[in-house]
N, C-alpha and C positions, 0 to 999 in steps of 0.2 A: 503493500499500500505506499503510495506516495501522496503527501500533505504540503500543503504551502502555508507558511505562517508570514502574516503580515505585520510588519512596524513601519507605520508611515514615517516616524521620525524613531531613529536609533536611540535606545535608552542605554548604551553601552552594551556589556554583556550581562544585563541584569536578568533576562529571559533564559539564558543558556541552559541553566540547570532543570528548568521545566523543559526545554527543547530537549534534553537530554531523557528525560521521563517520558516523553513523548517518543523518542528512539527505541526507548527500552520495550515497548510494545511491538516492536518489530516494524516501526514506520522509516520510510526513506523520507527524511525531512529536509525542506527547502526553505529559505527564507528570503523574502522581498524586503528591501526599505527603500521608502521614497528618498531620504537623505540619511547618510551615516557617515561617523568619523573613522570608522575602522572596519575591517573584515572578521566581524566577531562570530562568524558561524564558519562550517566548514568548507574548504576550496571545491570549487565547482558548484556548490550548493547555496552559495549566498550571492543575492544580486541587488544592485543600488540601482534605481530609476534617475537619482539627481534631481527629482521633482516631488513635491507632494501634492500636485495636482492630480486630481482622481481621474482624468483623462488620460493622463501619461502612466499613470500606475496601471490602470486597465490595459493599455496596450502593452506594457510589459509584461504584465502577468498572461496575456493572451500568447503572446510570443513563447513565454515560457512553459503554457500548457501545450502548446504545438510540439515543444521539444521533449517534455517528458510526462504528459498525459496525467495530471493529478487526479487523485479521488476525493480531494475536498480542499477547502481554504478554511483558516480559523486565524484567531489572534488571542494572544493574552493582554494586550494593551486596550484599556478604556478608549485612548483617543485614536484607536484602529478601527473600534467596532463598525462604523457607517462605511469606511472605505472597503472592510473585508466583506461585506454584505453586498457592495456593488460589485467587487471585483468576482465573488462567487456567483451572482446572478449573471454576470456577464459572461461565465465560463459555463454556464448551465450545470452548475454543481450544487450539491445540497446548500442550503444558505436560508436563513431567514430574509423576510422582505426588507427593502430600503428603509419604507416606513416604519416597519419594527425596530430596526436598528436606529434610526433618529429618535424613535420614543423612548429607546433604551439609554441613549447617549445624552439627550439634551433635558434637563430636568423640568423645564417648563412645558414641554411636549409630554414629558410622563406624566406629570401632575395633572396636565389637562384630560389625558387618557384615563387617568385613574377617578378623577371626577366624573366623566361622560359615563363610565361603565359602573359607578358606584364602588370602586374597590376601596379600601380603606387608607385614608391619607390624611396628612394633617392640612388645614387651612393654608392657603398659599396667595401670593400676591408678586408678580414681577415687578421689580422696582429699579428701573434704569438710573433715576436720581435719587439723590437724599431726601427731597421733599416728598416721592413716590413712597420711599422706605417709612418715613416719619408717620405720613397717614396711614400706610397699612398697619404699623405696631401699634398705633393707637385704637386702630378698629379690631384688631387681633389681641391687643392687651400683652403687657409685657409678663414675664422674658418671651422673646421672639428669636427664631433662628435666622442667621442671615447666611446666604449660602450662594455660591456661582451656579449658574445653569449649565455650564461645562466644567463642572469640577471634577476633581479626581483626588484621593487619597486625604479626605478631608482637608484639602488646603484651602484658606480663606473661608471657613466656615466656623462661625462664632454665635454664641448663646449671648444675646443682648438684654440686659435688665432695665434700661432707661434710656430716654431720648437723648441724653448727654453721650452715653456710651454709644449709642447707633452715629451720632455725630463724629465721633472721634473715629470710629473704625470703618465707617462706609468709604471714605475717600480712600483709606489704604487698600480695602477689598477691591475697588473699583479698579485701583490701579494694576493690583497683585494679579487680577484674572487674566489680564493680557499678557503677563510676563510668566505664567505658569509654564513649565515645560510641556505639561501634557497639552494645553492649548497651543503652544508655539509649535506642537510635533502633530497638529491634527490634519488630517486630509483637506485640502482644498476642494470644498464643493459647495453647491450654492443650496444644499438640502440643509446645512449644520444646523441652521436657526441660530437665534442670538446669544450673543456671549455677552450675558447682563447677570445681575443678581436678582435673587428671590428672598423675599420675607416669609417665613412660615411661623405657623403657631408651634409653641414649645410642647413636646410631649414628654410627660413628668415621670416615666417609667424606666424599666431596664431594657437594654438593648440586646440583639440576637443577631449573628451574622450565619447566613445558611447558604451551602452550596446544594443545588438542585439542579433538575433537568424538568423539561417540559416535552412530551410527545404526544401529538394527536388528541388534545384536550384532556390528557391526563398528567398532573404535575407529582413528582417524586422527589422528596425531601431526602438529601443523601449525609448531609451533616448540619447539626446546629451546635453553634457555638455561644457561649454566654460571655458578652463584654463586661469585665469584672469592675473596671474602674468608672468611678463618676467624674465627668469632665468639669473643669471650671468654666472660663469664658471663651475658650477654644477647645477644638475637639482634636485630641491625638488619638490616633487610631493604635492604641498601645498595649493594653493587656487584655488577655484572652483565655478562657478555659472551657475545655470539651472533656467528656459529654455533657450537654446543657443540664441543667437543673429544672427545666420546665416538666411541668405535670403532663399526664396524657392528654387531660382536657386543655391544656394551654398549648401542646403543640397542634392538636387537632384545629384550634383557632388560628395558630400560625401557618399552617398548611392553607387553610381557607384564604387567608390574607394573601398568601405568596401565589396561589392558583389563581385568584381573581386579578392580581396584578399583571402575571403573565397573560392572561386572557386579553385584559384592556391594552397592555403593550403590542398585543399582535403576534406574540412568540407562539409559533405551533410547533418547531421542532428545535429546540436550544438548551445548551446548558445555561446554568443562572447562577450568579451572586446575588442573592438577597439581603438588605438589612432591614430589620424589623425592629421597632419599638413600641413598648406598652405604654399606653395611657387611660389612667383610670380604669386598669384590668382589661382593655381591649388592645390587639396588636394593629398597629399601624404601618403602612410602607414609606420606609425611609428612601429606599431605591430598589430597583432591580435591574441588574446590569447583565448583558447578554454574552457573557464570557465568565471563566471561573474568577474566583477571589485570589487576591495576590497574598504577599507575605508567607506566610506558614501554613494557610488556610487547608491547602492540599495534604499536606503532613499530618496535620490534626485531624483531618477527615478520614485518612487511611487508619490512623492508629485509633481514633477514638469510635469509630462507627464502622469499619470495613469497606468504606465508599472512598473510590479515589476520582477525584474531579477530572483528573487528566485522561483516565481512562474513558470516562464519560463524554470527554471532549472529542478524543479520537473517533469512538464510536459515532456521535451524531455528526460531527464533521464530514465522515464517509457515509452517513444514510443509514446508520444502524440504530436501531433503539437499544440502549444500554440495558444490562440484565439487571441491575440493582433494582429491588422493588419496593422497599419501605425501609424508613430510619429505624435502626436498632443500634443501640450502644454496644460496645464491645466489652466494657468493662476496663478498659485501659484510659488512664487519665493522662491529659496534654495539659500544658500551661505554657503560654507563650507571650512573648512582649516586644515592643520594639526597644532597641537601643537609642537613648537619647542623649544628646550632649548640649554644652551651651552653646550659643550663636557665637560664629567667628570662622576664620580659617583654621582648617585641622592641620596640628602640626604632626601628632602622632595618634597611633591607635596601637594598644596594648592588649592582648587576649591572653589570660594564663593558660597554660597546657593542661591543667586539671579540668578546664571546661571541655576541651576538646576530646580530651582521652576519656571522658565519662560514657558509657554507653548510654546513659538514660537521655544525653543531649541528642534530640533527633535533628536540630536544626540550630546552625550558627552560621548566618549569611552577613558579611560585612558588606554593605553596599556603597558605603562612602570610601573616600581614599585620601590620603595625606595631599593637603593642597585644596581640596574641595572647600566651597563656602557653605557653612550651615545656617538658614534662616530659620528662626524659631518663630513662634507667634507674637506679636500681631503682622510681622513680616513675612512670613512662611510657615512651613511645617516640615522641615527636612528632618531625616532620621540618618543613624549611621548604619543599621542593620536590623536583624531580626533573631531572637534566641528563643529557643524552646525547649522544653524537658517532658519526659513522660514518667510516669510512676502507677503506683496503686491507688492514689487518692489527691483530691484537691488540696489538701494542707501539705501534703508531702511535695507536690510538683509546684505549688505556689512557693513555697519557701526557698526551694532550691533554685528557680528560676530568677527570684527577685535577688538571692544572694550570689548568682553566676552575674547577674546583669550588673551589679555593683563591683565586680572584679574585673569588667572591661572598662579599660581607662582610655578616655579620649581628652587630649589636651587640645584646645583651641586659643586663637589668639585674635 
């Protein structure tokens, strides 16, 4: 089986470990980038279009398809979801519709689809200017959430408690959303929709991250992960535990929410990364992305529920229904967190060998390098990497993960 991965704008070698997981399932993997700084994949299987324009990407992919005859096209990158759909449809390969891709990428279109179909969602209003945001916040009532329509990785997402806070943070967010690497590496297409800001009502309960797939009207939850920490004014995608602590009844409500969201976004055959947050005892959709989740969520899924989002992706991409039927915890616990440093330029990164030598460390991924600039809220939401450990209980894994994270030393200036 031959699959083509799309990275409109290259994120270094960030996705290589997941590409290797795809290959482990017997896939011959090719990668097409619109723009790239280096050949980060295998010789003869990595191609650069030198353009982020969707027409140029389609032409390049069409030529590659004539040469290699792909069985499917996929992406791990949020900013490449729309381009992937356009390319796969142009090659007549299994794909979600371009309309579904747009509704799964641009949050204003996603919210409008949820509202039209009656899927549970927070109240919202698009706010391209500060005055719009202030009016929306007054209507919804503080606290509110300010977020980008084309966001990713919780960048420039804020919990705002007052008009003064909103006045302070809005200009930073408005400038920042156009400087985000995810937006600057987005495919150039006229269907993308507005790059703007939303104000949403605040959901006061716990948050959960779900890996799932939908196939011909049936939605299957594969992994459910608890977000452990409570955020301050900025949202760090930081600390998670699996298997979930949700009851069977709560899981059923979550399943219904994810299913209704998938239908409203037009996802017929797709893997999904869903984020759900409770409010007054009921689940609401934060987002449903038409791709697997990032960070270490694939590791957590395999360990805690015997579900592999990567295998599900290769199946769906090639037109095959995944075999996984229903979410079932394996009994193994996982605890994962983002490695976060102070803002500045990285001088050194030090990782003790006791962490890498511990067999319970299932993930240690350093994504930053010496010399990189780290931006922290309110200016950005950069991280140094990811750390995850597994064990027999929440208490055991939480204690070890936090202890290990404190031993990773990052010096910035």
